[in-house]
C-alpha positions in Angstrom: -0.2 -0.1 -0.1 2.7 2.4 1.0 4.3 2.1 -2.6 1.0 2.6 -4.4 0.4 5.9 -1.9 4.1 7.5 -2.8 3.3 6.6 -6.7 0.2 8.4 -6.5 2.2 10.7 -4.7 4.8 11.1 -7.4 2.2 11.5 -10.1 0.2 14.0 -8.8 4.1 16.1 -8.4 4.7 15.1 -11.7 1.1 16.6 -13.1 1.8 20.0 -10.7 5.2 20.1 -12.4 4.0 20.1 -15.6 0.8 22.7 -14.7 3.3 25.0 -13.0 5.7 24.9 -15.6 3.3 25.9 -18.5 1.9 28.8 -16.4 5.3 29.8 -15.6 6.0 29.8 -19.2 2.3 31.6 -20.1 3.4 34.6 -17.8 6.3 34.9 -18.9 5.5 35.4 -22.6 3.1 38.4 -21.1 6.1 39.7 -19.5 8.0 39.7 -21.9 5.7 41.3 -24.8 4.8 44.0 -21.9 8.4 44.9 -22.1 8.2 47.2 -18.8 4.9 48.9 -20.2 2.3 47.1 -18.2 1.2 48.7 -15.1 2.0 45.9 -13.2 5.1 45.1 -14.9 7.1 44.7 -11.2 4.4 42.6 -10.2 4.5 40.1 -12.6 8.5 39.7 -12.8 7.5 38.6 -8.6 5.1 36.3 -9.8 7.5 34.6 -12.1 10.0 34.4 -9.4 7.7 32.7 -7.2 6.7 30.1 -9.8 10.5 29.6 -10.3 10.8 28.8 -6.4 7.6 26.9 -6.9 9.0 24.4 -9.8 12.2 23.9 -8.0 10.3 22.7 -4.8 8.3 20.4 -6.9 11.7 19.0 -8.7 12.9 19.0 -5.3 10.1 17.0 -3.6 10.4 14.5 -6.8 13.9 13.7 -6.4 12.8 12.7 -2.8 11.1 9.2 -4.5 14.8 8.7 -5.8 18.5 9.8 -6.2 17.6 12.8 -8.1 14.8 14.6 -10.1 16.2 13.2 -13.6 16.4 9.9 -12.3 12.8 9.5 -10.9 11.8 11.7 -14.5 13.7 8.8 -16.5 12.0 6.0 -14.7 9.1 7.6 -15.8 10.4 7.9 -19.4 11.5 4.4 -19.5 8.4 2.6 -18.8 6.5 1.6 -22.4 3.0 3.2 -23.0 -0.1 1.1 -23.2 -2.6 1.5 -25.6 -5.0 2.8 -23.4 -1.8 5.5 -22.3 -1.9 6.3 -25.8 -5.5 7.0 -25.9 -5.2 9.2 -22.7 -2.4 11.1 -23.9 -4.2 12.0 -27.2 -7.1 13.5 -25.5 -5.1 15.4 -22.7 -2.3 16.9 -26.0 -6.0 17.7 -27.7 -7.0 19.3 -24.3 -4.3 21.2 -24.2 -4.0 22.2 -27.6 -7.5 23.8 -27.6 -6.9 25.5 -24.3 -3.7 27.0 -25.8 -5.8 28.4 -29.2 -8.3 29.5 -27.0 -5.7 31.7 -24.8 -4.1 32.6 -28.4 -7.3 34.1 -29.7 -7.9 36.1 -26.4 -4.7 38.2 -26.4 
């Protein structure tokens, strides 16, 4: 039971890492585009710093599951994908693509 719990925790951390990195990239893009003209430019810069620290903390927590963050990450990548995994990934990619397209239209 302990292994399944830590496996779930590990998967949650990877999901959170991806989510935070996407958020960081989106905010960074907006920050770079405003180039100091936006009234909340400095707040946006602080937000990016907070997100960067959050990413480091998540990676550190992930590393608790193995020797290092990249060792754990590599273990996840080495596992072969099942047909079900492929279908799930396709759906998730479609959702992300639709979200990004929607965000792009709103700019």
